[in-house]
N, C-alpha and C positions, 0 to 999 in steps of 0.2 A: 349978608348977615350969616347965612348958613356956613360959609367958608370960615368965618371967625369962630363960630360955634364949634365946628369940627376941629379946627386947630387947637382951641382951648381944651376940648375933650381929649385930644391926643396928648397934649402936654400934661394934663392931670393924670392920664393913664400911665405915664412913665413912672409916676410916684408909686404905683401899685403893681408894676411889672413883676411877673412871677407869681402874684397872688390873685389877680383878677385879670381875665382876658378882655380885651377891648376890640371891637370890630365895628366898622362903619358900613352902612348900606345906603343906596339910593332909595328914596322913599317908595317908589313904585315897586321895586324889587322886594323891599321889606314888606309891603302890603301883601304881595303874593305869598311870600314865605310865611307870614302870619296865618294865612289860610291853609297852606299846604303842610307846614311843619312847625306849628306854634311852640312845641316843646323845646326848640333850640334856643328860645329866648328866656333869660332869667330876669334881666332888668333892661329897660329901654330908656334912653335919655334923648328924646327928640326936641326940636324947637317947639314952641307953643303951637304954631300952625300945623306942623306935621303930627304932633302929639294929639291934637284935637281930631284930625282926620283919622289917624290910626286907632284911637280909642273908640270912635264911632264905628269903625269897621269891626273891631273886636267885639263890641257890644252886639252887633248884628249876628255874630256867630253864636252868641249865647241866648238869643231871644229878643234883643233890641235894647234901646237906651233905658227903658224902664227897669232893666235888670242889672244895670252897670253901676256899681259903687265906685267911688274915687277916694283916694287918700293922698295927702301931701304931708310928708313927715320930715321934719327937720330936727336939728339937735335940741332946740328949745321949745318947739311948738309943733302941733299937728292939727290938720284940718281934714274932716271927713265929710263927704258930700256925694250927692248923686252926680254922675258924669253929665247928665243932660241939663243940669242947671234948674232954674225955677219953673220953667214951662208956663209962663204967664198966660198963654193963649188958651189953656184949659183950666186955669185956676177957678175953683169954686164949682166946677161942673160935675165933680164926682167921678171922673173917668180916668184920673191919673193912676198909674201903677205905683204903689208905694214901696215896691221891692228895692229899688236902688237906694232909697234912704234907709230902709231896714238893714240892708246888707252893708251900707256904709257904717251904720251903728255897730254892726258885728265887727267890722274892721277896727272901729274905735275900742270896742270891748277887748278885742285881741291885744291892741296896743297898750291898754292899761292893765293887762294881766288878768282879765276876766274871760278866759277862753271858754269855760264851761257855760257861761251865760250866752256867749256868742254862738256856741255850738247848739244850744237849746233853740235859739231863734232860727238857725239854719235848718235844723231838723223840722221845726214847725213849718217853715217855708216849703221844704221838700214834701211834707205830708199834705199840706194844703194844695199844692200844685199837682202832685202825682197820685195821691190817694183820694183826696176829696174832690179833685178836678175843679177847683175853684180858681178862676183866672179872670183878669181884667181884659178889656177889649183888645189891647195891643198884643195879648197872648192868645187871642182867639176865643176868649170867654165873654161872659156877660156881667160879671161881678162889678159893682161900683167900688170906688176906693174904700168907702166905709165898710162895705160887705167883706171885701178882701181882708182889710185890717182886722175886722171882727173875727174872721176865720182863723187868722194867725193868733189872735189873743186867746181864742177858745182852745187852740192846740197847746198854747203855753200854760193854760190854767191847770 
């Protein structure tokens, strides 16, 4: 399957030759390069399995899956979500980090042309984490999901 995927990618890249550079990597080398020199990547198009592994690794670099938003954007539709999925094992316990969903909402706002609103949320997130020092357990804090969300809402008010 990965061979077919790579061949298709190379074929499509020919259509954009001279405008977009295409490079392929073995997934383990790519994982290392994402840690060592992430700025070399603009867009990645991996298979589902490798994309899931690499997105979890990247999430770890910024604080964990609780801080990783996701976006799937196509020509006719867009879906925005937390990278980690629904986390049913902690549902209703008040310990989930809502940042991934909030940041996914920011991506959605950017997508629909509401950048100022997205930036206001991002600023509130920054202030809650770094000025107010309110964090959920996955970030080393003690705030519940509700407390963290209330702190964001207070900053936005």
